[in-house]
Residue, then its C-alpha position, 0 to 999 in steps of 0.5 A: m499499501e503508497d503511504a499517502f504524505p503531502l510533498t510540502s509543508a503547509s507554509s511551502r518552505a519545506r518540502l521532500v526531494e529525491t537523492r541518491t541515499g533516500l527521500g530528504l527534506v529541504d527548505d527553498d527559504v535557506e538555499d546552502l542546505s543540502p537535503l536531510v535524510i533520516d538513516l536508521a542503518h548507523a545509530r550512534r552507540l551510546g557509553s554506559d555513562d551516557d547522561l540519556l541513558r543515565a537520565l532514562g534509567r537503563g538497568k533500573g528497570v526501564v525497557t520501554v521508551v517512547d520518543a514522543t518527538a521523535g523528529i529523524g530519529r537520532d536519539a531513538a535509534a541510539l536508544a533501541l541500539a543500546g537495549f531499550d524497547v523504543t517506539a518513536i513518535e512524529r506528528a509532522p507529516l513531512v518527517q512521517a514521509l522520511w521516516a516512511d523511506a527510512l524504514r524501508r531502508h532499514q527496520p533497526p531491531r527494537l525501534r517502532f514508529v508511529a505516526d501520531d499526535a504523541a500526547a493523544h497516543l499517550d493518553a490512550v496507553a495510559g494505565t494499560e499493559g501498552a503505557p511505556d516505562a519512560v517517555f522522553l520528550d526534546p521539544m523544539y526550542p532556541t538553537g542556542r551554541r551547537t555544532a554546524q551539523a546540529q544547526r544545520e538538522m534543527r534549521l530544517l526541521r523547524a521548517a518542516v515542523g515548527d515551534d512545540l507550542d503545545v509541549g506542556v500539554l505533551f508533558e502531561a500527557a507523558r506524566r499520565s502515561a510514564r510507569q516510571r519516568v518522564v525525560v525532558k531535553r531543554s536548553r541549558s540555560a532554559p528554565s524548567l518545563a515544569t515543577g518537580v525535577s528530580s535531577s538534571w544532567s547538563g551537557g555544552s549546550t543542553r539539560l536533560d530535566l528528569y520527572l519521576r512517577a510518584r509511587 
């Protein structure tokens, strides 16, 4: 069955193009950027002391993780390679199309993709056997200091996705659904998304905030 995805964003700035390596995302307003293609076959390997693994609770009974803002899948693929059972969710149609194309080329073990609104999906599984142990949120935020590669990806994703203005709704759905914990990636200088942060891990430009589920 053919996937029915739009080829352009609502703003007509971002669109999909065919490349040698797969379907790519371009932004007509930024001509210096090459197409962004999702590659799930070469996930980065996270070290045992990686802050994301620590925040998500590797070794503490966390098995299932929902990446509720999947984007181009770098974190989801890395977490699956690290041994979590990962559900990646993305609602932006252009990015959904990139995922569909990437999964036709390579299906990583322990990783499944859901094209849906993450808040609705999390509310649907809350309190059921399908509820995840942990939920990871990496909402779109101002770029700050990043590598040239990260800046490039962020500019293209922002053109296709826009800002996550309803991240508060998604966060509350994550808290209702997660059995153990919610982890939110923020700009290092940004305020916490909500009160009740249990622990934080700061890197060069980002911070991970952990919210534990009350037992």
